[in-house]
N, C-alpha and C positions, 0 to 999 in steps of 0.2 A: 189259483196258485199264489202263494205268498211270495213277496219280493225276495226274501232271503233264500227261498228255495230256488227261485228262478236264476239267481246269480251265484249259487253255491259253488259251482266249479269254474266260475268265470274269472279270467285274469283281468281284474279291473284295477284302475289306478287310485281311485278315491271314491268315497261316499259322502255326499253332502245332504244335510238335513234328513239323515236316514230314519225312516219309519217302516215297519214291516207291514206295508199295505197289501191288500188283495189285488192281484193283477188278473184281469179278465180277458185281455187281448193285447195284441201288438199292432201299433200303427206307425206309419212314417209320413203320412199326409195329414196335416192339421185339420183339413176340411172334413176328413172322414173319421177323425178320432172320436171314439165313444167313451162314455163314462167307465172308468176302471182300466183303461188301456195304459200300457207303458208306451210313451211316445219316443221314437228313435229319431234323433237329430242327424239325418244323413247329410254328409257334405258331398256335393256333386260339382259338375263342371259349371253349371249355371246358377244353382241355388244352394243355400246353406240352411239346413233344417233348424239350426239354432235360432234363426231369426223368426221362426214360427212357433217357438216353444210356448210363448204366452197364449197364442191362439189355441194351441193344443190343450193347455191347462184350462182355458175358458170353456172348451168343449168337453171337459171331464177327465182329462188325463190324470191318472193317479200317481205316476212317476215319470221321470225323464231319463233317457239314455243318451249321454252327451260325451263330447270330446273335451269340453271345458265347462266350468260352471256358468249358468245363465241366471239372469236377474228375473226370477219369478217368485210367486208366493212361497214363503219359507216353510210352509206345511208340505210342500211337494218334494219328495226325496229325488236326488239326482245321482245316477250311477255314472262315474267318469271312466271312460275307456280310451285306449289309444286310437282306435279306428272304428267308428260306429258301423261303417259300411261292411267291414269284415265281421265284427262281433255280433251283428244282428242275426246272423245265421246260428250262432251259438245259443242265443236265448230263444230263437224260434224252435230249434231242435229240442231244447229243454222244455219249453212251454207245451209242445205237442208230444212229449214223452218219446222222442226218438223213433218216429214211425218207420223209418227205413230199415231198422233192425228187425222188424217183424215181417218184412216182405222180401221177395227176390227182386232186387232193383238192378236193372241193366242200363248202363249209360252208353249212348252212341255219340261220338264226337268226330269232327272232321270238317273240312271246308265245304265239301259237296257230298250229297247223298244221305245226310242224317235223316231227313224226313222219310225218304223212301225206306231206308233200312229199318227204322222204328216200326213202320207199318208192316213190313215183311215179317219182322220178329213177332209182332202181335198176331199175325195170321198163323204163324207156325205154332204158337202156344195154343190157339183155338183149335187148329187141326189136331193137336195132341190132346184135346179134351180139357184144356185148362183156360181159366179166365185170365185176361191180361189187360191192364189199362195202359194208355199211351199219353205221354206228356210231350208237347213239341210246338213247332212253329204255328200250326193251325189252331192251337188250343190244347185241350185234353179231352179224351173220350174213353169211355169205359168198356167199349167193345169195338171190333172192326166195323160193325154195322150201325154203331151208335152215332149220335149227333155230337159235333164238336161243341165244347164250351169254351168261351173266349179266353185267350191268354194274351197279355200285353207284350211279352218277350218270348224268344225261343225257349229260354228257361226262366220261369217266374222268379220274382224276388223271394227271399227265404221264407218269410211268414206265410205267403200264399202257397209256396211249394210244400212246406211242412204240413200246412192245414189240408192241402189236397191229398197228400200221402196218407195222412191220418184218416180222412174221409174214405179213401179207397180201401184202406184196410178194415176199418171198423164198421162203416155204414154199408159199403158195397160188398164187403167180404171177398175182396180180390187180393190174391197173394203175389201176383206178378205185375211188375211195372217196367215198361221200357221207355226211356226218356232221352230226348235230344239234350245234349249238354254243350252249350256254346262256349267259345273262348272267353267271352265277356263274363259269363256266369262263373266260370272257373276263376278268372282273374279277380272278380269282385266277391268271391266266396259265397255266391248265392246258393251253391250246393254244399256249403259247409255243414258238417254234421251228418250228411248223407253217407250211408254205408252201402257202397256198390258191390254187388256180387260178381259183376262182370263189366268190362269196358271194351268198346269196339272202336277202332280207328278206321275211318273210310279213306281219308287222304289228308294231306296238308299242302295246300298251294296258296298263292297270294290272295289275301283278302283281309279286310279290317286293319290295314296298316295305318289308317288315319288314327286308330286307337292304339295299336300295339307298336307302331313305328318301325320295328324291325321284324324279320322272319324269326329270328332267335327268340324274341319276346313272345311272338305268336306261338312258337313251338312250346316254350316254357309254360304258357297258359294251358295249352292242350295237355301237356305232359302231367299236369297236376292230377288229372283224372286217374292216370295210371300209377303215379307215385304213391297215391293214398290207398291203393287196393290192399286188402288184408289177406293174410294167409288163408288158402282154401278157395279164393276167388279165381277169376280167369281174365285173361286179356286176349283180344283178337285183333290182329294187326295186318294191314295190307302190305304184303312183302314187296310189291312193286313200287310203293311210294318211296320217294327220295329220303324221307325221314324215318323209314321203317326201323333201321338199326338203332337210331337214337331213341325211338320209343321203346324198343325192346330192352335197351340198356337201363331204362328207369323203372322197369317193372320189378317190384320187390321179390325177394326169394320166397318160395312157397306159393307163388301165384302161377297157375297153369297158363302157358302162352301157346296160342295156336296162330298160324299165319295162313293167308290165302293169297292167290295171285293168278296171273295169266302168263307173265313173262319170266319171272324168277321162280326158282324152286320154292315150294310152299307146302304146308300140310294139306291144304285143299286147293285144287287147281281146276281151271277150265281149259279145254283144248278143242280143236276142230269147231271153232265158232263160226256160225253163219247167221246172216241177217236177211230178213225179207219183210214185205209189207205186213206179214202176219205176226212178226215178232222175232225173237232170237232163239237159236238152238245151239247146244254145245254138249260136250261130254264132261261131266264132273268127275274128277279123279281124287279118290281118298283111300288111303291105305292099300294102294295098288289095285283097287277096284274102280271100274268105270260105270257111271250112271248117266243115261241119256236124259237131257233136260230140254223141254220145249216151253218157251215163255211167250205170253201174250205181250209182254213188255219188249221194248226194242233198245238197241244201242249198246255199245261196249260198257258204258257206265252202268247199265242195268245188269250186265253180267257181273260186274264188280259188286254191285249192291246185293245181288242174290248170293254171291260167294260169301260176303260178309255175314248175311243173315244165316246162311246154312252153317257156316263155321261157328257162329254163336250158338246155334242149336246143338251142334256136336259137343261143344264145350259144356253145355248144360245136360248132356246125356239124352237128348231127344233123338229118336230114331231118324236116320238120314232120309229114309224113304218117306216118312211122314212129313218131314220138312219140305222135301221136293214137291210132294203132292200139293201142299199148301201154296207154294209159290207158283206152280204151273197154272193155278186157277186165278191168280191175281191179274186184274186188267190194267193196273197202273195206279198212280197216285195223282190227285188233282194238281194240274199245273206242271207236272213233270213229264215231258215228252208226250203231252196230251194232244191227240189228234182231234181237231174240231171241224175239219172239212176234208172232202176227198178229192175234188177236182178244182183247183190244184190241191195237193195234200198239204194241209196247213197244220203245223205243230206249234203248240204253245209250251214254253218251258221257262222255268225259274232261273236259268243260268244267268248269273250276274257277276261272274269272276272270269278272268282269262282262261283258267283251266276248265271251268264249267262250260263256257261258250265253245271252246275248242272240242270238248267231248261231245257236246250236242250236235255241233256242225259236222264232225266226223261221222257220227252215227246217222245223221240225216243224209250225208253224202252216200253212205252205204246203200240207201234205199232210193236214191234219186235215179230215175230211168236214164239210159244212155242218151236219149234224145231230149232230156229235160234239163232244166236249170235248177240250181240250188240258190235260193234267195233268203237273205237274212235281214231281219229288221231288229234293231236293238238300240239301246241308249245306255247311259251310265248314271247312277244316282248322284245327286248333289250332296255336299257336306260329308262325303265319304272319300276313301283313298283315291286321290286323283292320278296316282302313278299307274293305275291299271287301265286308264282310259285309252292311251295310245296303243297299249299292248292288245286290248280287245279290238281296236280298229284294225291293227295289223293281222290279227287272227281271222277276223271276218273277211278281210280283203283276200287273204291267202286261200281260204277254204271255199268261200261262197263265190258264185258266178256274178251275183248282183247283191248290193247291200243298200239298205235304207237306214240312215242314221237319224235318230229322233231323240225325244226326251224319255227319261225313266221317271224317277221321283226327284225333280230338280231341287226341292226344298228351298233353301234361301239363296242358292246360286242362280246365276243367269244361265238359262238353258243353252243359249248360243255359245257361251264360254265352254260349257261342258262338251258341246259338239265340236268346238274348235280343238279341244284337247284330244278328242277321239281322232279327228282328221289328221292330227300331227303324226299319227302312227301309220298313215297310208302312204304308199309310194306315189300315188297319183289320185287326183279327184276327177277321174274321167266320168262325165255325165252319163255315158252309156252303161257304166257299172255302178256309180255311186249316186244315190238320191238323198238329199238332205231336206227334212221337214220337221221342225221343232215340235209341232203339235202332234202328239202321238195318235190321236184319233184320225186326223187327216192323213198321217203317214200310213196307217193301216188301210185306210180307204184307197190310197194310191196303189196298193198291191193289186187291186182289181185290173189296173191297166198294165202292171209290170209282169204279173204271173200268168202263164198259160196253163191249160188243164193238166199237162203232164209234168209240171214243175213241182218242186217241194219248197214250201215256205216255212221258215223257222221264225217265230216271233218270240224273242228272248228277253229275259230280264225280270218280268213280273209274275209270270206263272199263275198261281192261285190268287194273287192279290186282287182285290176288287176296289182299289182306290188309287188315287194319284196325289202325291203330296207336293203342293205348289208353295210358292213363297208365302202367301197370305192365307191359304186355306187348303183343306183336303177335299177332293171331289170324288164322286163315284166313278170308277173306271175299271173295266175288266177286259183284258186282251181277248179273252174267249168270246165274250159278248160282241165286241167290236168286229172280230173276225167273222163270226156267224152272220152278222148283218151284211158284211161285204160279200161273203160267198154263200148266201142263203140257199142257193140252188143245190149245193152239194154238202150241206151240213150233215154231220154224223148223227 
């Protein structure tokens, strides 16, 4: 693609040394820049891509995408824009010829449940005889039985995302894509240029305030997905969420809106909900008809996730009975309420927010025997929103019979300081109820002495992750592996 074609509809400020060179790719890392790329000088929290422009040119960059002119070879054209981090999406969409306009793209956003709901929607498509690709936290995959291909973020950076969508459409011949859309991706315009046929809200509770600062900012970031829906598309919203009405208010005219819920009146509802060791069962109510649902998945959050996926299916015109059949066969998602041992019952879950932890512990309490204890092991990540630490401590103390406080991904922070922040939310540090062990591996090993066979243990925070981010390195660490070692006699 020629440079003038790439920037034809772009709102740029200036052109420096303009030459209509051929552009063969988009890069934003000078180390991986190839001959013919346009190098985008991204400005971030820790680095400024403008400082690497010369390196990119040395590696073959044919043009530069900048916020201000840089001192490089005068033969290299520079396109000056106000914000490269936002505008990179525009040129990525243009370079890959707007792939999202040729597919049925569904965006799932919310604090908790995004991963599970995307998997459930993918299953529904396949039960309906349609191919569906998935893009999310664990990477992307082209079918529910396929292997994940790695992704660096919940939502990839714009060039990778657009390239992936183009590959899914042209190479794999798949016309449906369901994608997790994070608040960071929306705020940073990583999904800029994407035309979503539908948007689903799971919930909005405290998380990422280290980045968004306030809940209003967090809401506004999530709301972008709904504000940009085009006429003829649909929005699915959790009626029970505290922000439901605000989300409904930003949906444009001409967009079909459906709600789901358990507590408040909604288009799709669940009632008569029961939990057992085998899973959850309830009656789904839609248009005055009731449908029995029996899930292998457990917990109230699973009920909400299923309602979200089913409502999405209804919005797309997929038969409700087909959708329910697909979901009743789902065993669960890796690291989401995943049972790894039976005696005691050991559950590994990704819950790393106050709301997520509360939901998981309440669900675990539902299946804890009357003569058994509920035990929770958790920590909080470093270099992230510190205000949620005491809240999570208070939640664990209130719901669980015993708690083990440990490290999550401490990153650059002192693990002991993070633990101190968590303990600040406790009413007391009674050693009969509270155990503190900063080393997560040692903490999980301690469960052998703390838990009896009829107890339920929740190991929360990391879920599917198979690594631990420390101050100076990242090590291999998987909660599921560690738990299986400790309780090897009763592993599932």
